[in-house]
N, C-alpha and C positions, 0 to 999 in steps of 0.2 A: 538540407539537413533533414534526414528521415526520422531520426529518433530524438526525442526530447525527454530527459530525465527531470521530473518535477519533484522538488523537495520542499515541503512546507516546514518552517522552523519558527520557534519562539524561545529566546533565551536559552540556547543550547550551545554556547561557543565551544566548550570542551569536547562534546560529542560530535558536533558538526565538523570539527577538525579531522575526524576519522572518516566521515562519509565521503567527501570529495577526494580525500587521499586515496581511498580504495577505488573510486571511479577513475582517477588518473592512472591507475595501474591496470586497467582493463586490457586483456590480451585475447588469445584464442580467436583470431580472425574478426575482431570487432570492427564494424563499419563506423564511420564518423557519427558522432552524437554530440548534442549540447546538454548542458546542465543548467537548469533554471532553479534558483533558490528563492523561494517566496518567504520573505521575512515579515512575520506578523507583529510589527511594532516592537521588536526586541529592544532591550536596553543592554548596555555593556558592549562586549566585544563581538557579538554575533556577525554583524555586517563586515567588520574588519577581518574576521576569520574567513568568511566567504570570499572576500575580494583577494585574499592571499593566494588563492588557487587560480587566479585569472591567467597566469602564465603557463599553467599545466592543463587547463580545460577550456573548451569553448563555453564561457560562463556568462550567464545573465543573472542579475540580482533585481528582484521585484519587491520593493518595500512598501509597507503601508504606515501611515502616521498613527493609526490607532488599531488596537487589537480587535479583530473581527471573527476569530476562530479558525479552526483547521479547514473547514469546508471552504470558507472564503479565501484562505491562503492557497489551497490547491487550485481554485478557480483563477485566482490572480496569476499564479505561475503558468497555468495552461494558456491563459490569454496572451501572454508574451512569448510563448513557445512557438517555434517555427516549424517543428516537425509534424508529420502526419501520424506519428506513432508515439504517444506519451507513455512513459514508464514512470509510475508513481512510487517513490520511496519515502522513508521518513528521515529526519535529521539525525537519528541515532542508529544508523544502519552501517553494516560492514558488507560490502559487495564482493563476493568471490571474483576471481580474475575473469571468469567466463560469463558473468551474470548478464551483462548487456548484450553480448553476442548471442546468448541463448534466447533472450527476449526478441532480438532481431530475427533470428531464424524462425521462431514461433510465429511472429507477425507475417513473415514472408509465406509461411505455409498455410496459416489460417488468418488472413488479413481482416476478416470481419468478426473475429472472436474476441471476447473479453477473456484474458488469461489470468487465472488466479494461481498464485505460486506459494512456495513454502516460506515461512518465517520461523527460523530456528532461534530459540532463546539461548544466546551465548552465555557460558559460565564465566566467572571471574578468572578461572584458570586459563580458559581459551583466550580471553582478552589479554591476559598478561603475556601469553606466548607471542601474540602479535605486537603488543606494545614494546616488548623487549627485543623484538626482531630475532628471536631464537628459533622460530619455525619458518621454514621456507614455503610451507604449504598453507592452503586455506584451512580454516578450522574444521575439525571433524564433527559432523552433526549428531553427536551423541545426546545433545540437548534437544529434546523433541519440540516440534511445533505444538503449542498448547491446544490447537484445534483438532489434533489427532484423536483426542478423547471423544470428539463429537462426530467422528467418522470421516475426516478429511483424507486420511491416508488409505482408507479401505475402499477399493474399487468395486467390491462385490455387493455392497449394501444396496438395497432396493430403492431407497429414497434419495440416493446421492444425485442423480441427474437433475431432478426438479427442485432440489433444495440447496443447490450450491451457493445461491445468493446469501444464504444464512451464514456461510463460512468465509465470507470475503474479509480480507484485511488489506487496506491500501498501502500497507508497509511494502508490498512487493506485488504490484499489479500492473498490467498493461492493457491498453485499449486503443482502438483507432480514434484519431482526432475527430473524424466525422461522426462516429457514434457518440463521443463525448459531447460534442456541440448539439447533436440532435436531441439528446435526453435532457438538455437544459443544465448540465453540469451538476455539481453538488449543491444541495439545498442549504443556503447560507442561513436559513432560519434555525437550523439545528446547530447550536453552538456548544452543546455538551461534549464530553470526552469520548463518546462512542456512538456507534450505530449510523452515523452519517454515511459511511461507506456501504453498509447494508441497504440503506434507503435508496442510494443511487443505483446500485446494481439491481435491486428489485424493480425499479422503474424500467431498466433495460429489459429485464425478464418479462415484464408485462407488455412492453412494446413489441417484443418478438412473439407474442402469443403464447407465452409460457412454454415455449419449446426449448429443450435442453441443448440442442446442437450449437447454440451461439456462445456457449461457455466452455472453457477448457481449464482443467487443473493439470499443471505440469510439476510433478514431484522433483524433477531435476533442476528446476529454477529455484535455487535456494539463496535466500538472503539472511544475514545474521543480525539479530537485534542485540545491540550493545547492552551489557548489564549496567543497571543503575538502581539506586534505592528509590522506591516509590511509596507514597502513602496511599494505599489502595482504597481505604474507606471513603475519604472525600472524593476521590476520582469516580468511584462507582456510584456514590450518592448523586453525583452530577448527571447520571444517566436517567434518573427518575423522571425528569421532565421531557427527555427525548423520546422514550418509548411511547408514552401516550400520544405525543404529537404525531409520530409516524402512524400509529394504529388509527388515529382519528382521520388522518389524511387519506388513507387507502380504504379502510373499512372493508377488508376482505379477510376471509377466514385464515388464509395461510400466513398473513402478517402476524397473527397471534403466536406463531412459533418463535418470534424474536424474544429472547430472554428465557426460553423454556429449555429444560434438559433434553439431551439427544434422544432419549427413548421416546419422547413425544413425536419426534420427527419420523421415527420408524413406524409409527402407528397411523401416519397421516398421508393421504394422497391428495395434493392440491388440485388434481385434475378432476376430481369427482364433484 
């Protein structure tokens, strides 16, 4: 099994129902792949929903008895995965029919690269089209990736090659299992709602000598984030303990860019 799709979840039964459903419909020359759902001590129907796809997917369920956070969930899922090419999604994703095949082709072409992909924020209108079965096509990406405002979609900006780690989102990312193990996986001490993905990729960036050729952004690798209501204030307040922890851990000037507006990145060269 070459490709393992790792999906961390916690108490998302309704949204989780859509994520493996989309993966079960993968086409466009996709090679064999497995799906590993890492359940972070969910209550309710989450495990039941995951198991309901066992007849349509090569499925593994890795559960924990107590909640340890997203970083630990991803690590647990990766530990039981058998593939040498992990693709990391979230439990509220809708994968277009060619998503996994595109990841596989990218891995075959650039086996040592960490691939950063697009995460499009699906509108309720697009979601209703899928839910009602009235559209035979994948959603049209008129809902932009929120990272575009920070320069993700602009290939001409001068700071892009050396600050790509700032724009990472593990909602749609792939990496070789060898690199994942070498870097020590995600830091499970970071239990807040953000930045644990940036911290991991920054470690990869430092390991390769801050050289940009080990990272690739593929604008064609699109995954859709299912719409849902969120209380942003407490979520982002939870990041206040994460950023100081990361900056204390590395104590390097370029880490100060985490949490800063994009114009700061354009004025900064981390190689100096």
